[in-house]
C-alpha angles and dihedrals in degrees: 000000000000141000112241117199108199114198116193126222133233119320092008136098139199088287091077091069096058096107096040092042092052090048093051093045090051086059091053100261129133117238128205116186115173126194113238122215093244093154093057110098089202094057123089133164091292091059091042089055090053089056092050092046090052091050090052096048109138093008126131115246104296136207096254114209121189120188123207110312089016085076084084091054107042097064089054088056092046090051091057105041138020116275128182095216136352118219123192104203111197080323139157112242113215128230108230113248095013136093120238090239088059098052100034095081089056093055098076093169094051097096131058113228105252140149109285088220091080097057131095125279126232118229131213089251092062094254125117125228130195113211111221099245092051093045093052091053094047105033109021110029092128097044126102104275093240092050091046092051091047093050095045089052091055097054117125132207116273131215120219092220094103090055092051100042114097113239104255095211125103089208138355113273118270099238135123106281142186136185121211118187137181112245091217098034113154095188104052116025112245090217091052093048091051091049093047091049089057098040103038102025103028094229141104114252122232120229131215124192114257139027145309099307111055090153086072101029101045111003095163094055090047091049088054091056092046091051089051089056089050092050092049093058102028093237107197126242119265 
């Protein structure tokens, strides 16, 4: 069996992996799910990677899964320690040497046209918040209503520092890699994720029905895809 390191995206915490983690553990896998300091204005993807590396200390090479904004963090981890497989889950793939805020305007197909009323709000302290009703519409529209309400109520504030921090890598790490996208994702365009998978990663992305949060909407189907990635690369047990 394998070790899966699940790295949450913006606004979230380790809590968001409860359903997927339970599914993977029921299949005999080990799960590591660190909490990132997303409310710390001084912390960017480099600091987030340090937190993940500390959580993995002494572990065998894991299947490293980064959701959404964690796409900026997981390649930094894979560049510093062995991993069995790297999975971008509905995730933003960085451009080495550049900040996300620099390359985002060039990616005209990155966003799905939606009502601006469902997106996060910026606070006077420089941190973003995502009110529950807006978050449910944007992140959890295909989740069970009780799960969606629970998740939206857990969301934390998020600093923009990871978006503004240049990626410190010269190139993306040379490790086995997959991209999984939501076919109805409102946060990261499915078409953009498929294009980026081909152009930046040299692979074909795999789609799942639904939106941006398959770990809550369909954890068993997501676990199936993650196990396929493990089988492809023979990721060792933890």
